[in-house]
C-alpha positions, 0 to 999 in steps of 0.5 A, a space after each residue: 667328211 669335212 671336205 663334203 661339208 665345205 663343198 656343200 656350204 660353198 655351194 649354198 653361199 654361191 647360190 645365195 650370191 647368184 640369187 642376190 645378183 639376179 634380184 639386183 638386176 631386176 630392180 632399178 631405182 634413182 632420183 630425177 632432178 631439175 638441173 641436178 638440184 631440185 627434185 622433179 616429181 611427175 617425170 615419166 620413166 618408161 622402158 622403151 618399147 613397152 608399157 612398163 613404167 612409173 612416175 617419180 614421186 614428190 621427191 623425184 624418186 622412182 623404182 622399177 622392178 619389172 622388165 629389167 635387163 642389161 639391154 633395156 632402155 629407160 626413157 625419161 620424159 616431162 613436159 618442158 624438158 628434154 627427153 632422155 634415153 639411158 641404157 641400163 647396162 647392169 646399173 641398179 641406180 640411175 640418177 637423171 638430171 633433166 634439162 629444160 628444153 632450150 625452146 623457151 618460147 612458152 616461158 612466162 615473163 613478168 611485165 608491168 602489172 602482169 605477165 606474158 609468154 616470151 613469144 608474145 612480147 613486143 617490147 624490148 624486155 630482158 630477163 635474168 633468171 636465178 641460174 645467173 645469180 647462183 653462178 657467183 656470190 653477190 652482195 648487191 642488186 647492181 652486181 646482178 645486173 652488171 654485164 648481163 643485159 645489153 643496154 644496161 650500164 651499171 656504174 660503180 662510182 667507187 669500190 666501197 662496201 657501202 658504195 652502191 651502183 648507178 644504173 643507166 638503161 639506154 643512157 642518161 636521160 636528164 640533167 637535174 632529175 634522176 636518171 635511175 630506173 624504177 625498181 619494183 620489188 614484188 609489186 612495190 616500187 622503190 629507188 633504194 636497193 641496198 637493203 634487198 638481199 640478192 639471195 632472195 631474188 628469183 628473177 630480174 626483168 628489165 623493161 628497156 623501151 617505152 612500149 614496155 615501161 609506159 605502163 609505169 608512166 610517170 616513173 618509167 622514163 629511165 626504164 623499169 627493173 622488176 624484181 621477184 623473190 623466190 617461192 616454194 617449188 617442192 611439195 616436201 619442205 626444202 631447206 637451203 643453206 648458203 655460207 661463204 667467207 672471203 678476203 678482199 684487197 686493193 689490186 693496185 697501189 701507186 708509187 710515191 716519193 720516199 723520204 729523201 726524194 720528198 726532202 729534195 723536192 721541198 728544198 727545191 720549192 724553198 721549204 726547209 725544216 729540221 729534217 733530223 726531227 723527221 726520220 720515220 719511213 711510213 708507208 701510208 698506203 700500207 697503213 690504210 689498205 688492208 685485207 678486208 674480210 667478209 662472211 655471209 650466212 643465208 638460210 631458207 625453207 620453202 615448199 608448196 602443198 594444198 594450195 599453200 606456197 611459202 618461202 621463209 629466209 633469214 641471213 646475215 652479211 658482214 664485210 670489212 673493206 680493203 680500206 681501213 675502217 670501211 665496213 657494212 653489215 646487213 641482216 635480213 628476214 623474209 616471208 613470202 606466202 601465197 594461199 588459195 582460199 578456193 578455186 577463185 580466190 587467192 591471197 598472199 603477202 611478201 614481207 622483208 625486214 632488214 637492218 643495215 649498217 655501214 661505216 663510210 670512208 672519206 674519199 674524193 677529197 684532198 688530204 686537207 679535207 680529210 680525204 683518206 686515199 689522197 691522204 695516203 698518197 700525199 702525206 710524206 713518209 717522214 712522219 709516224 702515225 702519232 705525236 708524243 702527245 698522242 695526237 695524229 701527226 701532221 705534214 711538217 709544213 701544214 696542219 694537214 693530218 695523216 689519213 688515219 685521223 680520218 679513219 681512226 680519229 672520227 667515229 661514224 656509223 649509219 644504221 637503217 631499219 627497213 620494212 618492205 612488203 605488200 599484201 594482195 588479193 586475187 579473185 577470178 570471176 565470170 570465167 575470163 576476168 580477174 580482179 587484183 588488189 595490192 597494198 604495199 609499204 616501204 618504211 625505213 628509219 636511218 640514223 647517222 652518228 658521228 663523233 670527232 675525237 676532241 683530244 687526238 685530232 687537230 680540228 677536234 682540239 680546235 673545236 672541243 670535239 664534235 658530235 652529230 646525230 642525224 635521223 632520216 625517216 621515209 614512209 611510202 605506201 601504194 594502193 593498186 586496183 586492177 581488173 584484167 580480162 583474158 580470152 582466146 577464141 578461134 585464132 584470136 587472143 585478147 588480154 586487157 587490163 585497167 586499173 588505178 594506183 595511188 601513192 604517197 611519200 613522206 619524209 622526215 629529217 632531224 639533225 643536231 650538232 654539238 661541240 665542246 666535249 669535256 671527254 671522249 667517254 660520252 660520244 652522243 651530242 648531249 656530251 657537248 656543251 654548245 649546240 652548233 647547229 640543229 634543224 628538222 623538216 618534213 615533206 610529202 608528195 603524192 601520185 594518182 594514176 589510171 592505167 590500161 593495156 591491151 594485148 592482141 594476138 592473131 594466129 600466133 603470128 601478129 601481135 599488138 600491145 597498147 598501153 595508156 597511163 594518166 599520172 598526176 603528181 603533186 610536185 608540179 604546178 596545178 595547171 600542169 599536174 597531169 601527164 598522159 603516157 601512151 605506147 604502142 608496139 607490134 610484133 610479127 612472128 615470121 617463123 610461123 609463116 608458111 614460107 619458113 619450112 618446119 625443118 628450117 634451121 630457124 626455130 623462131 623469128 620475131 620482128 618487133 617495133 614500138 613507140 611510146 612516151 614516159 614521164 619523169 617527176 623525180 625532183 624535190 617536193 614543192 618545186 613549183 612553189 615560191 617557198 620561204 626560207 628560214 635562218 635570215 635572223 636580224 638584230 632588233 632591240 638588242 637581240 637576234 630575231 628570227 627572219 625569213 626570206 624568199 627562197 625560190 620563185 614560183 612556177 605554176 607551169 612546171 610540168 612533166 619531163 617527157 621521154 619519147 622513144 622508138 624501138 625496133 628489134 628482132 628475136 631469133 633462135 636457130 639450130 634446134 634452139 642452141 643459138 639465140 640472137 636479140 638485136 634492138 635499135 632505138 632513139 630516145 628523146 627527152 624534152 621539157 627537161 627539169 633543169 635548174 637553169 639560171 635566171 636574170 638577176 632582176 628577178 631576185 633569184 639566181 636560178 629556178 627549176 624550169 622545163 628547158 631543153 632536150 636530150 637524145 640517146 640513140 643506140 644499138 644493142 646485141 645479145 647472143 647466147 649459145 649452147 655449144 655442147 650439151 651431152 649427159 656429162 658435159 655442157 658448155 654455154 656462152 653469152 655475149 652482149 654489147 651496147 652502143 649508145 650515143 648521147 647528145 644535148 639537143 637543146 639547152 636554149 643557148 645556155 652552157 653549164 659548167 660543173 664539177 669543180 676541181 681542187 685548188 681553184 682550177 675551175 670546173 671540168 665538166 661541160 653541158 653544151 648543145 651538140 655535145 654529150 653529157 659527160 663532156 670533159 672540159 679544159 685546156 690543151 696541154 702543149 708541153 714544157 718549155 725547156 728554157 723555163 720549165 713552165 707548162 704551155 698551152 694551146 689557145 683557141 687560135 692554135 698559138 702557144 701561151 703560158 697564160 691561157 684565158 678561160 676562153 681558151 678552154 675546149 673539149 678535152 675528153 668524153 667520159 661516155 664509152 664507145 661501147 660496153 659489153 659483157 661475156 659469160 661462159 658456163 662449163 660443166 663436166 661431171 659435177 665440176 663447174 667453171 663460170 667466167 664473167 668478163 665485163 668491159 668498157 671501151 673508148 671512155 676518157 678519164 680525167 685523172 685529178 689524182 695526178 693533178 694532186 700528185 704531180 702538181 708540186 704547188 704545196 708541201 704534199 708528197 708527190 708520185 714518182 712521176 715528178 722525178 722526171 720534172 724539169 730542174 734546169 734550163 735545157 731539160 727535155 721532159 713533159 713534167 713541168 717544174 715545181 712551182 710553190 703556190 702556183 697552179 698554172 703548171 697543173 691546169 685541168 688539161 689534156 695532160 691529165 686525160 687518160 684512156 680508161 678503157 678496160 676489160 675486167 675478169 669480173 668473176 671466175 667461179 670453180 664449183 663442184 657438185 658433190 655426187 649423190 652417193 655421198 650426199 645421201 650418206 650425209 642426209 642431204 639432197 645436194 651439196 655444192 662447194 665453190 670458190 670465186 675470184 672477183 676482179 682478179 685481172 684487169 686489162 687497162 692502160 689507166 694509171 690510177 687506182 681503178 678505171 671503173 670509178 667516178 668521183 661524182 658518183 651517179 651524177 648525170 653530167 659530171 662523169 669520168 673523174 677520178 679524185 682519190 676515189 675508193 677503187 674496186 677490190 680484188 676478192 677471193 671467196 669460198 663457200 658451200 651451198 647445201 639443200 636438204 
């Protein structure tokens, strides 16, 4: 009886299990996403060969309950994405990642004051989308551009957290005026990108040639970088959180003399002291270099529904540098809002508020000027950090304090608050017309505070401490009114734009410095009893512009774009205030011709050519005026009376610096859009340079800004992108770009400019001369070391050896410009694992290693590098290191001895990531979760002997390039983070 019951119950359970299995096989569900992250609504999910199907909901979800069997095939399709077919094969949950169709011809690309389809663009335009940004963490806009686009060179003057970048689009275009591109953030022009949060950026578009940048006229001579920030993409609110933390360190240190070797050198130079008082063995590089710590927290919420699109973000970044005391901190808040009022009226706003703080480090200076890095190399190890009286120690033979006096004995901090935003209105009328009004502002208030300890530092004791407060306020507004027209009839498409722009800049600065502090408790200037210096000034400048553009397309084959802009600028004389900037470009879509067969391996081929003129007015306000200077006080009646003096000479004919550029290129995609190649060749001539040129002394002035000279840049750019593998589980794509640019000073009206003074009164190391490029290094030809005397000898202009060359014997000894620079990216994904590799390099650029002049010169009691162990010591020695010569720099002149090849290949970033499977994220209640680790500057292949080949002591200078003088190096960074989407 019991046996029968067991059999009966077992039969019932088996029946229920089979029924459940049967039901499971009659249902398939899942989620469709875009590239594995964003839910994709509206995707068609159909059983192949039937009419049974459904569309995904707003969250990308679908459920099918009819026609399900193991052999059924689900077809997933959506406009702009590749269709996918998946066999059910017993699966009850099928999640799909839709991939964009590699044919991006219908991609909308942002251009000046509007947008165009990629296939219709006739200028040289490059776009970097958010996918490239998300492959690695970034703290500055410059790092998003570096190595990503042909023709765009991003120069890291130093590795400081606050160091920033200098960007050159197709070379350096000016001598005295700025060569930095114009940045336009959501329609608001700016030249300061430090406060922009990279996590908020959606796309970056670079307008490289004149035909694309001329719509910005006066401000487009150096190229234009258009930055758009993120908007809502899903109907359901999307919450994103990005958190990472990291550590940084200097990737290279330099060997210096130990205590005994330093004592031997000083003795050889005739210096002596009681060495028993100096028994410390301090590693100064170890003291100033540290493991820097960084952390970044970013969060955002976005969405779109019922005509409203919103994006709100907030975040905080803090970063300690790898050099003691250096740091930055940035907090940001952003709101993007678009609202459709009705079917013809739309309004919106972009608001960003940022607070920024940094603590700078004194580099590019000798130890006697407080230089920290050179101080670490040239401070002898035989002293400790502090004396018995609590003061920072000094060199035994000079009052040159150790480098910690600059990092710890000087409090300094820069704080900035910035508000960047705009409000716009768009109105459509008469079917083909659209009016747009845009009002934008960029206001910032920066405060620098500094306090020199009056008790622990030598200079502080001498002057009783020093307090500095400097306030810098900037205000900018722009008002734009544009009217556009767009109409297609038969085979013709016409787009037209006209508009006006008004801009105004206002600057204010005030500074006060006091000395003689009674204590270190009050560090603000009011704690000092003596006002040492005080000043305050204001200035303003304004621009007014009128612009127009027409785009014409015939039969989707023949393309024409024409721009014209008129600009007036207050910085120029009343006789030359207005400049006129036209441009033209044409395109031919060869692939749409009948002789290119539809089944050809060529998917799209477009040939482009363009010409245009753009302007540059990036000089000081009031430059054309004969200004009056103050401070020429004079005694009268037993008291000092305020006096003024002529400070500059009037030049009412001062006018625009103009850049004329011609560009030809082509865009080619092949093999089912898996290979794309873009090539451009250009020639750019900048004339009427705004040059601070010498004047005859009879005028009463040494120099004045005049329109003199011409510079030429010409080059070739290539960009190749390939999709090497594309399967359901495995994808691999690569990118490569390379740029060749040749810069030349065509005319300087017979003048030569020497710039870039080098330590120890050794003269200037940079030459600006007709027929040579900017960045030309200038000095003597080093012949060798005389075995008999140990003195360095040089080769004079006649080819003869000499120990005492004259200044006329100097010649060109190097070129800081690379033969070419390049970037390589590789993006590999396999079943949720991702590997992103980014390499960036420069080839053929020279560097003047002035750090070696300091550490191999042997002219004073500074410590030296271990290279001087091979110095000449007695007659007959064969060496390339001259003898020590106290107080005499003849053996360490600026010469070919210190010129090095600074070519490098750097593994800029390597990121390993993992997208957590949805089966796990569903349990966690989140839509997507990525875990990643990134190494930055992990490997550097170079023959350069200094701290780092990717630096320049003179920052973003147009003319003085390729000089390393104890410059803060790039650092090696290890970063770990997570990115979660709810």
